[in-house]
Gaussian input, Z-matrix of N, CA and C with variables (Angstrom, degrees):
# hf/3-21g

backbone

0 1
 N
 C     1     B1
 C     2     B2     1     A1
 N     3     B3     2     A2     1     D1
 C     4     B4     3     A3     2     D2
 C     5     B5     4     A4     3     D3
 N     6     B6     5     A5     4     D4
 C     7     B7     6     A6     5     D5
 C     8     B8     7     A7     6     D6
 N     9     B9     8     A8     7     D7
 C    10    B10     9     A9     8     D8
 C    11    B11    10    A10     9     D9
 N    12    B12    11    A11    10    D10
 C    13    B13    12    A12    11    D11
 C    14    B14    13    A13    12    D12
 N    15    B15    14    A14    13    D13
 C    16    B16    15    A15    14    D14
 C    17    B17    16    A16    15    D15
 N    18    B18    17    A17    16    D16
 C    19    B19    18    A18    17    D17
 C    20    B20    19    A19    18    D18
 N    21    B21    20    A20    19    D19
 C    22    B22    21    A21    20    D20
 C    23    B23    22    A22    21    D21
 N    24    B24    23    A23    22    D22
 C    25    B25    24    A24    23    D23
 C    26    B26    25    A25    24    D24
 N    27    B27    26    A26    25    D25
 C    28    B28    27    A27    26    D26
 C    29    B29    28    A28    27    D27
 N    30    B30    29    A29    28    D28
 C    31    B31    30    A30    29    D29
 C    32    B32    31    A31    30    D30
 N    33    B33    32    A32    31    D31
 C    34    B34    33    A33    32    D32
 C    35    B35    34    A34    33    D33
 N    36    B36    35    A35    34    D34
 C    37    B37    36    A36    35    D35
 C    38    B38    37    A37    36    D36
 N    39    B39    38    A38    37    D37
 C    40    B40    39    A39    38    D38
 C    41    B41    40    A40    39    D39
 N    42    B42    41    A41    40    D40
 C    43    B43    42    A42    41    D41
 C    44    B44    43    A43    42    D42
 N    45    B45    44    A44    43    D43
 C    46    B46    45    A45    44    D44
 C    47    B47    46    A46    45    D45
 N    48    B48    47    A47    46    D46
 C    49    B49    48    A48    47    D47
 C    50    B50    49    A49    48    D48
 N    51    B51    50    A50    49    D49
 C    52    B52    51    A51    50    D50
 C    53    B53    52    A52    51    D51
 N    54    B54    53    A53    52    D52
 C    55    B55    54    A54    53    D53
 C    56    B56    55    A55    54    D54
 N    57    B57    56    A56    55    D55
 C    58    B58    57    A57    56    D56
 C    59    B59    58    A58    57    D57
 N    60    B60    59    A59    58    D58
 C    61    B61    60    A60    59    D59
 C    62    B62    61    A61    60    D60
 N    63    B63    62    A62    61    D61
 C    64    B64    63    A63    62    D62
 C    65    B65    64    A64    63    D63
 N    66    B66    65    A65    64    D64
 C    67    B67    66    A66    65    D65
 C    68    B68    67    A67    66    D66
 N    69    B69    68    A68    67    D67
 C    70    B70    69    A69    68    D68
 C    71    B71    70    A70    69    D69
 N    72    B72    71    A71    70    D70
 C    73    B73    72    A72    71    D71
 C    74    B74    73    A73    72    D72
 N    75    B75    74    A74    73    D73
 C    76    B76    75    A75    74    D74
 C    77    B77    76    A76    75    D75
 N    78    B78    77    A77    76    D76
 C    79    B79    78    A78    77    D77
 C    80    B80    79    A79    78    D78
 N    81    B81    80    A80    79    D79
 C    82    B82    81    A81    80    D80
 C    83    B83    82    A82    81    D81
 N    84    B84    83    A83    82    D82
 C    85    B85    84    A84    83    D83
 C    86    B86    85    A85    84    D84
 N    87    B87    86    A86    85    D85
 C    88    B88    87    A87    86    D86
 C    89    B89    88    A88    87    D87
 N    90    B90    89    A89    88    D88
 C    91    B91    90    A90    89    D89
 C    92    B92    91    A91    90    D90
 N    93    B93    92    A92    91    D91
 C    94    B94    93    A93    92    D92
 C    95    B95    94    A94    93    D93
 N    96    B96    95    A95    94    D94
 C    97    B97    96    A96    95    D95
 C    98    B98    97    A97    96    D96
 N    99    B99    98    A98    97    D97
 C   100   B100    99    A99    98    D98
 C   101   B101   100   A100    99    D99
 N   102   B102   101   A101   100   D100
 C   103   B103   102   A102   101   D101
 C   104   B104   103   A103   102   D102
 N   105   B105   104   A104   103   D103
 C   106   B106   105   A105   104   D104
 C   107   B107   106   A106   105   D105
 N   108   B108   107   A107   106   D106
 C   109   B109   108   A108   107   D107
 C   110   B110   109   A109   108   D108
 N   111   B111   110   A110   109   D109
 C   112   B112   111   A111   110   D110
 C   113   B113   112   A112   111   D111
 N   114   B114   113   A113   112   D112
 C   115   B115   114   A114   113   D113
 C   116   B116   115   A115   114   D114
 N   117   B117   116   A116   115   D115
 C   118   B118   117   A117   116   D116
 C   119   B119   118   A118   117   D117
 N   120   B120   119   A119   118   D118
 C   121   B121   120   A120   119   D119
 C   122   B122   121   A121   120   D120
 N   123   B123   122   A122   121   D121
 C   124   B124   123   A123   122   D122
 C   125   B125   124   A124   123   D123
 N   126   B126   125   A125   124   D124
 C   127   B127   126   A126   125   D125
 C   128   B128   127   A127   126   D126
 N   129   B129   128   A128   127   D127
 C   130   B130   129   A129   128   D128
 C   131   B131   130   A130   129   D129
 N   132   B132   131   A131   130   D130
 C   133   B133   132   A132   131   D131
 C   134   B134   133   A133   132   D132
 N   135   B135   134   A134   133   D133
 C   136   B136   135   A135   134   D134
 C   137   B137   136   A136   135   D135
 N   138   B138   137   A137   136   D136
 C   139   B139   138   A138   137   D137
 C   140   B140   139   A139   138   D138
 N   141   B141   140   A140   139   D139
 C   142   B142   141   A141   140   D140
 C   143   B143   142   A142   141   D141
 N   144   B144   143   A143   142   D142
 C   145   B145   144   A144   143   D143
 C   146   B146   145   A145   144   D144
 N   147   B147   146   A146   145   D145
 C   148   B148   147   A147   146   D146
 C   149   B149   148   A148   147   D147
 N   150   B150   149   A149   148   D148
 C   151   B151   150   A150   149   D149
 C   152   B152   151   A151   150   D150
 N   153   B153   152   A152   151   D151
 C   154   B154   153   A153   152   D152
 C   155   B155   154   A154   153   D153
 N   156   B156   155   A155   154   D154
 C   157   B157   156   A156   155   D155
 C   158   B158   157   A157   156   D156
 N   159   B159   158   A158   157   D157
 C   160   B160   159   A159   158   D158
 C   161   B161   160   A160   159   D159
 N   162   B162   161   A161   160   D160
 C   163   B163   162   A162   161   D161
 C   164   B164   163   A163   162   D162
 N   165   B165   164   A164   163   D163
 C   166   B166   165   A165   164   D164
 C   167   B167   166   A166   165   D165
 N   168   B168   167   A167   166   D166
 C   169   B169   168   A168   167   D167
 C   170   B170   169   A169   168   D168
 N   171   B171   170   A170   169   D169
 C   172   B172   171   A171   170   D170
 C   173   B173   172   A172   171   D171
 N   174   B174   173   A173   172   D172
 C   175   B175   174   A174   173   D173
 C   176   B176   175   A175   174   D174
 N   177   B177   176   A176   175   D175
 C   178   B178   177   A177   176   D176
 C   179   B179   178   A178   177   D177
 N   180   B180   179   A179   178   D178
 C   181   B181   180   A180   179   D179
 C   182   B182   181   A181   180   D180
 N   183   B183   182   A182   181   D181
 C   184   B184   183   A183   182   D182
 C   185   B185   184   A184   183   D183
 N   186   B186   185   A185   184   D184
 C   187   B187   186   A186   185   D185
 C   188   B188   187   A187   186   D186
 N   189   B189   188   A188   187   D187
 C   190   B190   189   A189   188   D188
 C   191   B191   190   A190   189   D189
 N   192   B192   191   A191   190   D190
 C   193   B193   192   A192   191   D191
 C   194   B194   193   A193   192   D192
 N   195   B195   194   A194   193   D193
 C   196   B196   195   A195   194   D194
 C   197   B197   196   A196   195   D195
 N   198   B198   197   A197   196   D196
 C   199   B199   198   A198   197   D197
 C   200   B200   199   A199   198   D198
 N   201   B201   200   A200   199   D199
 C   202   B202   201   A201   200   D200
 C   203   B203   202   A202   201   D201
 N   204   B204   203   A203   202   D202
 C   205   B205   204   A204   203   D203
 C   206   B206   205   A205   204   D204
 N   207   B207   206   A206   205   D205
 C   208   B208   207   A207   206   D206
 C   209   B209   208   A208   207   D207
 N   210   B210   209   A209   208   D208
 C   211   B211   210   A210   209   D209
 C   212   B212   211   A211   210   D210
 N   213   B213   212   A212   211   D211
 C   214   B214   213   A213   212   D212
 C   215   B215   214   A214   213   D213
 N   216   B216   215   A215   214   D214
 C   217   B217   216   A216   215   D215
 C   218   B218   217   A217   216   D216
 N   219   B219   218   A218   217   D217
 C   220   B220   219   A219   218   D218
 C   221   B221   220   A220   219   D219
 N   222   B222   221   A221   220   D220
 C   223   B223   222   A222   221   D221
 C   224   B224   223   A223   222   D222
 N   225   B225   224   A224   223   D223
 C   226   B226   225   A225   224   D224
 C   227   B227   226   A226   225   D225
 N   228   B228   227   A227   226   D226
 C   229   B229   228   A228   227   D227
 C   230   B230   229   A229   228   D228
 N   231   B231   230   A230   229   D229
 C   232   B232   231   A231   230   D230
 C   233   B233   232   A232   231   D231
 N   234   B234   233   A233   232   D232
 C   235   B235   234   A234   233   D233
 C   236   B236   235   A235   234   D234
 N   237   B237   236   A236   235   D235
 C   238   B238   237   A237   236   D236
 C   239   B239   238   A238   237   D237
 N   240   B240   239   A239   238   D238
 C   241   B241   240   A240   239   D239
 C   242   B242   241   A241   240   D240
 N   243   B243   242   A242   241   D241
 C   244   B244   243   A243   242   D242
 C   245   B245   244   A244   243   D243
 N   246   B246   245   A245   244   D244
 C   247   B247   246   A246   245   D245
 C   248   B248   247   A247   246   D246
 N   249   B249   248   A248   247   D247
 C   250   B250   249   A249   248   D248
 C   251   B251   250   A250   249   D249
 N   252   B252   251   A251   250   D250
 C   253   B253   252   A252   251   D251
 C   254   B254   253   A253   252   D252
 N   255   B255   254   A254   253   D253
 C   256   B256   255   A255   254   D254
 C   257   B257   256   A256   255   D255
 N   258   B258   257   A257   256   D256
 C   259   B259   258   A258   257   D257
 C   260   B260   259   A259   258   D258
 N   261   B261   260   A260   259   D259
 C   262   B262   261   A261   260   D260
 C   263   B263   262   A262   261   D261
 N   264   B264   263   A263   262   D262
 C   265   B265   264   A264   263   D263
 C   266   B266   265   A265   264   D264
 N   267   B267   266   A266   265   D265
 C   268   B268   267   A267   266   D266
 C   269   B269   268   A268   267   D267
 N   270   B270   269   A269   268   D268
 C   271   B271   270   A270   269   D269
 C   272   B272   271   A271   270   D270
 N   273   B273   272   A272   271   D271
 C   274   B274   273   A273   272   D272
 C   275   B275   274   A274   273   D273
 N   276   B276   275   A275   274   D274
 C   277   B277   276   A276   275   D275
 C   278   B278   277   A277   276   D276
 N   279   B279   278   A278   277   D277
 C   280   B280   279   A279   278   D278
 C   281   B281   280   A280   279   D279
 N   282   B282   281   A281   280   D280
 C   283   B283   282   A282   281   D281
 C   284   B284   283   A283   282   D282
 N   285   B285   284   A284   283   D283
 C   286   B286   285   A285   284   D284
 C   287   B287   286   A286   285   D285
 N   288   B288   287   A287   286   D286
 C   289   B289   288   A288   287   D287
 C   290   B290   289   A289   288   D288
 N   291   B291   290   A290   289   D289
 C   292   B292   291   A291   290   D290
 C   293   B293   292   A292   291   D291
 N   294   B294   293   A293   292   D292
 C   295   B295   294   A294   293   D293
 C   296   B296   295   A295   294   D294
 N   297   B297   296   A296   295   D295
 C   298   B298   297   A297   296   D296
 C   299   B299   298   A298   297   D297
 N   300   B300   299   A299   298   D298
 C   301   B301   300   A300   299   D299
 C   302   B302   301   A301   300   D300
 N   303   B303   302   A302   301   D301
 C   304   B304   303   A303   302   D302
 C   305   B305   304   A304   303   D303
 N   306   B306   305   A305   304   D304
 C   307   B307   306   A306   305   D305
 C   308   B308   307   A307   306   D306
 N   309   B309   308   A308   307   D307
 C   310   B310   309   A309   308   D308
 C   311   B311   310   A310   309   D309
 N   312   B312   311   A311   310   D310
 C   313   B313   312   A312   311   D311
 C   314   B314   313   A313   312   D312

   B1=1.4241
   B2=1.5577
   B3=1.3085
   B4=1.4065
   B5=1.5595
   B6=1.3220
   B7=1.4395
   B8=1.5332
   B9=1.3206
   B10=1.4517
   B11=1.5106
   B12=1.3278
   B13=1.4816
   B14=1.5122
   B15=1.2986
   B16=1.4226
   B17=1.5042
   B18=1.3645
   B19=1.4839
   B20=1.5392
   B21=1.3249
   B22=1.4718
   B23=1.5110
   B24=1.3226
   B25=1.4677
   B26=1.5719
   B27=1.2778
   B28=1.4655
   B29=1.5059
   B30=1.3135
   B31=1.4452
   B32=1.5366
   B33=1.3422
   B34=1.4803
   B35=1.5318
   B36=1.3353
   B37=1.4209
   B38=1.5252
   B39=1.3337
   B40=1.4931
   B41=1.5281
   B42=1.3484
   B43=1.4379
   B44=1.4821
   B45=1.2799
   B46=1.5232
   B47=1.4608
   B48=1.3061
   B49=1.4729
   B50=1.5114
   B51=1.3479
   B52=1.5053
   B53=1.5721
   B54=1.3760
   B55=1.4083
   B56=1.5704
   B57=1.3262
   B58=1.4194
   B59=1.5158
   B60=1.3515
   B61=1.4477
   B62=1.4920
   B63=1.3115
   B64=1.4279
   B65=1.4922
   B66=1.3008
   B67=1.4608
   B68=1.5167
   B69=1.3296
   B70=1.4546
   B71=1.5870
   B72=1.3096
   B73=1.4844
   B74=1.5437
   B75=1.4105
   B76=1.5219
   B77=1.5588
   B78=1.3653
   B79=1.4000
   B80=1.5495
   B81=1.3534
   B82=1.4605
   B83=1.5299
   B84=1.3212
   B85=1.4638
   B86=1.5466
   B87=1.2818
   B88=1.4216
   B89=1.5597
   B90=1.3115
   B91=1.5298
   B92=1.5132
   B93=1.3471
   B94=1.4523
   B95=1.5037
   B96=1.3300
   B97=1.5476
   B98=1.5077
   B99=1.3453
   B100=1.4363
   B101=1.6241
   B102=1.2690
   B103=1.4475
   B104=1.5874
   B105=1.3433
   B106=1.4998
   B107=1.5581
   B108=1.2971
   B109=1.4087
   B110=1.5466
   B111=1.2723
   B112=1.4485
   B113=1.5081
   B114=1.2775
   B115=1.4191
   B116=1.5363
   B117=1.3288
   B118=1.4208
   B119=1.5767
   B120=1.3445
   B121=1.4970
   B122=1.4966
   B123=1.3382
   B124=1.4368
   B125=1.5456
   B126=1.2447
   B127=1.5024
   B128=1.5363
   B129=1.3558
   B130=1.4315
   B131=1.5529
   B132=1.3153
   B133=1.4657
   B134=1.4885
   B135=1.3392
   B136=1.4483
   B137=1.4753
   B138=1.3353
   B139=1.4112
   B140=1.4688
   B141=1.3437
   B142=1.4335
   B143=1.5348
   B144=1.2992
   B145=1.4889
   B146=1.4757
   B147=1.3335
   B148=1.4342
   B149=1.4997
   B150=1.3505
   B151=1.4722
   B152=1.4958
   B153=1.2666
   B154=1.5007
   B155=1.5137
   B156=1.3742
   B157=1.4721
   B158=1.5274
   B159=1.3154
   B160=1.4140
   B161=1.5591
   B162=1.3304
   B163=1.4373
   B164=1.5144
   B165=1.3518
   B166=1.4637
   B167=1.5308
   B168=1.2857
   B169=1.4808
   B170=1.5032
   B171=1.3200
   B172=1.4332
   B173=1.5134
   B174=1.3609
   B175=1.4955
   B176=1.5045
   B177=1.3033
   B178=1.4377
   B179=1.5434
   B180=1.3173
   B181=1.4726
   B182=1.5540
   B183=1.2696
   B184=1.4238
   B185=1.5656
   B186=1.2908
   B187=1.4441
   B188=1.4870
   B189=1.2759
   B190=1.5111
   B191=1.4743
   B192=1.3210
   B193=1.4720
   B194=1.4834
   B195=1.3461
   B196=1.4133
   B197=1.5671
   B198=1.3244
   B199=1.4654
   B200=1.4852
   B201=1.3158
   B202=1.4761
   B203=1.5227
   B204=1.3272
   B205=1.4972
   B206=1.5300
   B207=1.3121
   B208=1.4466
   B209=1.5041
   B210=1.2867
   B211=1.4073
   B212=1.4775
   B213=1.3352
   B214=1.4913
   B215=1.4927
   B216=1.3365
   B217=1.4416
   B218=1.4871
   B219=1.2636
   B220=1.5017
   B221=1.5723
   B222=1.2683
   B223=1.5035
   B224=1.4944
   B225=1.3640
   B226=1.4714
   B227=1.5349
   B228=1.2913
   B229=1.4541
   B230=1.5032
   B231=1.3842
   B232=1.4275
   B233=1.5403
   B234=1.3257
   B235=1.3794
   B236=1.5439
   B237=1.2915
   B238=1.4940
   B239=1.5414
   B240=1.3087
   B241=1.4983
   B242=1.5903
   B243=1.2715
   B244=1.4542
   B245=1.5240
   B246=1.3538
   B247=1.4723
   B248=1.5350
   B249=1.3788
   B250=1.4427
   B251=1.5585
   B252=1.3357
   B253=1.5063
   B254=1.4937
   B255=1.2955
   B256=1.5490
   B257=1.5136
   B258=1.3812
   B259=1.4315
   B260=1.4948
   B261=1.3752
   B262=1.4412
   B263=1.5280
   B264=1.3308
   B265=1.4236
   B266=1.5790
   B267=1.3300
   B268=1.4107
   B269=1.4823
   B270=1.3278
   B271=1.4430
   B272=1.5619
   B273=1.2773
   B274=1.5283
   B275=1.5200
   B276=1.3577
   B277=1.4980
   B278=1.4953
   B279=1.3408
   B280=1.4059
   B281=1.5719
   B282=1.3135
   B283=1.4283
   B284=1.5488
   B285=1.3181
   B286=1.4708
   B287=1.4613
   B288=1.3866
   B289=1.4039
   B290=1.5405
   B291=1.3389
   B292=1.3745
   B293=1.5086
   B294=1.2951
   B295=1.5001
   B296=1.4766
   B297=1.2789
   B298=1.4664
   B299=1.5150
   B300=1.2951
   B301=1.4827
   B302=1.5161
   B303=1.3390
   B304=1.4573
   B305=1.5444
   B306=1.2846
   B307=1.4557
   B308=1.5357
   B309=1.3409
   B310=1.4189
   B311=1.5070
   B312=1.3655
   B313=1.4744
   B314=1.4485
   A1=111.03
   A2=115.82
   A3=118.58
   A4=110.76
   A5=119.40
   A6=123.35
   A7=111.00
   A8=115.16
   A9=118.68
   A10=110.42
   A11=115.38
   A12=121.24
   A13=111.98
   A14=120.93
   A15=125.38
   A16=114.68
   A17=115.20
   A18=117.79
   A19=113.87
   A20=115.94
   A21=123.07
   A22=115.81
   A23=116.90
   A24=121.99
   A25=112.43
   A26=117.48
   A27=119.85
   A28=112.50
   A29=116.20
   A30=121.26
   A31=102.74
   A32=115.51
   A33=123.61
   A34=108.85
   A35=114.72
   A36=120.57
   A37=112.93
   A38=115.06
   A39=122.65
   A40=109.51
   A41=116.07
   A42=118.79
   A43=113.96
   A44=118.38
   A45=122.51
   A46=110.52
   A47=122.28
   A48=125.11
   A49=108.51
   A50=115.23
   A51=118.61
   A52=108.77
   A53=116.77
   A54=118.51
   A55=113.77
   A56=115.32
   A57=123.03
   A58=112.21
   A59=118.65
   A60=121.55
   A61=116.36
   A62=117.60
   A63=120.18
   A64=114.95
   A65=117.45
   A66=121.52
   A67=112.62
   A68=113.62
   A69=121.04
   A70=111.43
   A71=114.94
   A72=120.74
   A73=104.15
   A74=110.30
   A75=115.65
   A76=110.31
   A77=111.56
   A78=122.57
   A79=109.67
   A80=116.42
   A81=120.89
   A82=108.09
   A83=117.94
   A84=122.89
   A85=107.32
   A86=119.94
   A87=120.57
   A88=110.22
   A89=117.08
   A90=118.84
   A91=110.37
   A92=118.37
   A93=117.95
   A94=114.81
   A95=114.89
   A96=120.22
   A97=113.61
   A98=119.54
   A99=123.13
   A100=106.07
   A101=112.84
   A102=117.68
   A103=110.08
   A104=113.53
   A105=117.27
   A106=108.21
   A107=116.93
   A108=122.52
   A109=112.47
   A110=118.82
   A111=124.82
   A112=107.39
   A113=118.12
   A114=121.72
   A115=111.32
   A116=116.48
   A117=120.50
   A118=113.48
   A119=110.90
   A120=119.09
   A121=110.03
   A122=118.78
   A123=121.26
   A124=111.47
   A125=116.20
   A126=120.25
   A127=108.53
   A128=116.21
   A129=120.05
   A130=112.86
   A131=114.04
   A132=118.28
   A133=110.13
   A134=119.57
   A135=125.13
   A136=117.15
   A137=114.19
   A138=119.43
   A139=112.38
   A140=117.27
   A141=120.60
   A142=114.32
   A143=116.24
   A144=117.15
   A145=113.56
   A146=117.26
   A147=122.33
   A148=112.40
   A149=116.36
   A150=119.74
   A151=112.73
   A152=118.40
   A153=120.24
   A154=113.38
   A155=112.89
   A156=117.54
   A157=111.85
   A158=117.68
   A159=118.56
   A160=111.88
   A161=117.70
   A162=121.18
   A163=115.65
   A164=113.85
   A165=118.70
   A166=112.64
   A167=116.45
   A168=121.07
   A169=114.05
   A170=115.28
   A171=118.94
   A172=115.83
   A173=112.37
   A174=117.61
   A175=110.91
   A176=122.66
   A177=123.92
   A178=112.18
   A179=117.57
   A180=118.61
   A181=111.93
   A182=118.30
   A183=120.59
   A184=110.68
   A185=118.56
   A186=122.67
   A187=111.84
   A188=119.28
   A189=122.25
   A190=109.65
   A191=115.34
   A192=120.66
   A193=111.06
   A194=121.08
   A195=123.62
   A196=111.32
   A197=117.93
   A198=118.16
   A199=113.50
   A200=114.81
   A201=117.58
   A202=112.54
   A203=113.48
   A204=119.34
   A205=112.50
   A206=119.54
   A207=123.91
   A208=112.84
   A209=118.68
   A210=124.35
   A211=112.15
   A212=118.34
   A213=123.30
   A214=109.66
   A215=119.74
   A216=121.33
   A217=111.39
   A218=118.14
   A219=122.91
   A220=109.96
   A221=116.84
   A222=122.61
   A223=109.52
   A224=118.39
   A225=122.35
   A226=110.88
   A227=113.81
   A228=119.12
   A229=112.81
   A230=115.62
   A231=123.17
   A232=111.21
   A233=117.34
   A234=124.93
   A235=109.37
   A236=117.77
   A237=122.84
   A238=110.62
   A239=115.56
   A240=121.89
   A241=107.66
   A242=116.62
   A243=122.48
   A244=113.34
   A245=115.23
   A246=120.10
   A247=108.79
   A248=118.25
   A249=120.94
   A250=112.86
   A251=113.52
   A252=118.18
   A253=109.46
   A254=117.20
   A255=120.74
   A256=109.67
   A257=117.94
   A258=117.32
   A259=114.56
   A260=118.79
   A261=123.68
   A262=112.13
   A263=116.23
   A264=121.24
   A265=113.02
   A266=115.37
   A267=120.43
   A268=115.30
   A269=120.60
   A270=125.27
   A271=109.11
   A272=115.27
   A273=117.90
   A274=115.41
   A275=115.68
   A276=120.63
   A277=111.71
   A278=122.85
   A279=124.29
   A280=109.98
   A281=114.07
   A282=118.22
   A283=108.27
   A284=113.54
   A285=118.88
   A286=109.28
   A287=118.44
   A288=122.65
   A289=109.40
   A290=115.77
   A291=115.74
   A292=115.28
   A293=115.69
   A294=119.80
   A295=108.84
   A296=117.78
   A297=124.73
   A298=107.86
   A299=116.01
   A300=121.29
   A301=105.95
   A302=112.73
   A303=118.41
   A304=113.18
   A305=114.28
   A306=117.99
   A307=105.91
   A308=115.29
   A309=119.85
   A310=111.84
   A311=116.93
   A312=119.16
   A313=112.45
   D1=145.63
   D2=-175.57
   D3=-81.66
   D4=155.13
   D5=178.85
   D6=-122.52
   D7=160.63
   D8=-178.62
   D9=-65.63
   D10=142.22
   D11=-178.76
   D12=-73.50
   D13=-28.20
   D14=-178.86
   D15=-80.59
   D16=-55.26
   D17=-173.71
   D18=-111.14
   D19=2.51
   D20=177.76
   D21=62.37
   D22=18.21
   D23=174.52
   D24=-75.32
   D25=126.36
   D26=-179.62
   D27=-71.57
   D28=144.51
   D29=177.56
   D30=-82.90
   D31=139.58
   D32=178.47
   D33=-77.25
   D34=157.98
   D35=174.64
   D36=-58.71
   D37=-41.29
   D38=-179.14
   D39=-63.13
   D40=-47.43
   D41=176.43
   D42=-53.00
   D43=-53.96
   D44=-177.99
   D45=-65.67
   D46=-41.15
   D47=-177.95
   D48=-63.84
   D49=-49.15
   D50=-177.50
   D51=-62.47
   D52=-43.89
   D53=178.68
   D54=-58.75
   D55=-38.94
   D56=178.98
   D57=-68.20
   D58=-44.10
   D59=179.86
   D60=-72.23
   D61=-25.85
   D62=174.80
   D63=-80.05
   D64=8.95
   D65=174.91
   D66=94.95
   D67=48.26
   D68=173.98
   D69=58.96
   D70=40.52
   D71=175.55
   D72=-66.17
   D73=143.92
   D74=178.19
   D75=-63.02
   D76=140.75
   D77=-178.58
   D78=-88.73
   D79=133.73
   D80=-175.58
   D81=-115.86
   D82=127.85
   D83=178.25
   D84=-64.84
   D85=131.60
   D86=-177.21
   D87=-77.35
   D88=-17.20
   D89=-179.18
   D90=-88.57
   D91=-54.74
   D92=-172.90
   D93=-110.88
   D94=0.77
   D95=173.93
   D96=70.77
   D97=20.02
   D98=-179.73
   D99=-78.77
   D100=137.57
   D101=-176.64
   D102=-96.57
   D103=136.32
   D104=177.40
   D105=-123.42
   D106=141.67
   D107=177.49
   D108=-103.22
   D109=152.85
   D110=177.51
   D111=-69.15
   D112=140.30
   D113=174.67
   D114=-83.88
   D115=170.99
   D116=-177.07
   D117=-64.67
   D118=-28.11
   D119=177.43
   D120=-61.94
   D121=-39.00
   D122=178.84
   D123=-63.35
   D124=-32.96
   D125=-179.39
   D126=-68.47
   D127=-36.21
   D128=175.63
   D129=-69.12
   D130=-36.07
   D131=174.97
   D132=-61.55
   D133=-46.48
   D134=174.17
   D135=-55.76
   D136=-44.28
   D137=177.54
   D138=-66.88
   D139=-39.46
   D140=177.77
   D141=-67.09
   D142=-36.56
   D143=176.17
   D144=-66.89
   D145=-41.09
   D146=175.63
   D147=-63.69
   D148=-44.31
   D149=178.51
   D150=-64.49
   D151=-42.39
   D152=175.47
   D153=-62.97
   D154=-41.15
   D155=179.38
   D156=-63.35
   D157=-41.27
   D158=178.88
   D159=-71.79
   D160=-33.10
   D161=172.24
   D162=-59.84
   D163=-48.13
   D164=179.42
   D165=-72.68
   D166=-29.76
   D167=171.15
   D168=-63.96
   D169=-40.52
   D170=174.92
   D171=-67.17
   D172=-42.34
   D173=177.63
   D174=-65.67
   D175=-33.31
   D176=177.68
   D177=-63.72
   D178=-23.06
   D179=-179.71
   D180=-76.97
   D181=-17.54
   D182=-179.50
   D183=-75.42
   D184=-11.95
   D185=-179.07
   D186=-86.04
   D187=-2.33
   D188=-178.35
   D189=-118.14
   D190=149.09
   D191=177.40
   D192=-64.89
   D193=151.37
   D194=-176.29
   D195=-63.72
   D196=-23.13
   D197=-179.84
   D198=-89.81
   D199=0.87
   D200=179.44
   D201=-72.88
   D202=124.93
   D203=-178.54
   D204=-69.67
   D205=-15.85
   D206=-176.50
   D207=-90.30
   D208=-3.20
   D209=-174.26
   D210=-53.03
   D211=-55.67
   D212=-175.76
   D213=-70.03
   D214=-39.25
   D215=178.52
   D216=-62.71
   D217=-45.66
   D218=179.45
   D219=-62.06
   D220=-39.91
   D221=178.19
   D222=-63.05
   D223=-46.35
   D224=178.09
   D225=-60.27
   D226=-48.43
   D227=-175.91
   D228=-61.29
   D229=-43.97
   D230=178.90
   D231=-64.48
   D232=-37.51
   D233=179.65
   D234=-65.62
   D235=-51.50
   D236=177.98
   D237=-58.07
   D238=-46.11
   D239=-175.95
   D240=-63.90
   D241=-45.58
   D242=-178.07
   D243=-64.66
   D244=-44.78
   D245=178.87
   D246=-62.69
   D247=-44.95
   D248=-179.05
   D249=-64.04
   D250=-40.30
   D251=-179.72
   D252=-66.29
   D253=-49.35
   D254=-174.00
   D255=-65.66
   D256=-43.27
   D257=179.46
   D258=-69.82
   D259=-29.22
   D260=173.69
   D261=-65.34
   D262=-38.96
   D263=177.79
   D264=-71.64
   D265=-32.35
   D266=-179.12
   D267=-82.21
   D268=-3.17
   D269=-177.83
   D270=-61.46
   D271=-38.07
   D272=-179.60
   D273=-64.55
   D274=-20.86
   D275=-179.58
   D276=-93.76
   D277=-0.24
   D278=-177.16
   D279=-77.11
   D280=147.81
   D281=177.39
   D282=-130.06
   D283=157.78
   D284=-177.26
   D285=-134.81
   D286=154.99
   D287=175.19
   D288=-126.03
   D289=146.18
   D290=-178.60
   D291=-65.65
   D292=137.32
   D293=179.94
   D294=-72.98
   D295=122.10
   D296=-176.66
   D297=-86.18
   D298=145.71
   D299=176.20
   D300=-75.71
   D301=125.98
   D302=-176.59
   D303=-100.24
   D304=122.13
   D305=-178.43
   D306=-101.18
   D307=124.92
   D308=-178.63
   D309=-107.93
   D310=18.83
   D311=179.90
   D312=-93.51

């Protein structure tokens, strides 16, 4: 897990995962309040976890008969579970960069 560049406090798993699931919301250090943005690599990780989740959700539907009423429900549940699992595993690979103060003058 990455830590803050200023105070060396490590970001918790919950902090990073919540920031990721809320749509790449900037991560704020609890100790010194420095803001960190998700890198472009994190967006690829998110896209990959959703893509794999949809893929496995679609494959799971082939194991049920076409007349089965549970086919769609099982596909949705497998998709949600797979996306959550893959993104939770990938949290340790995410990197952040400090949000720079932007001067527009």
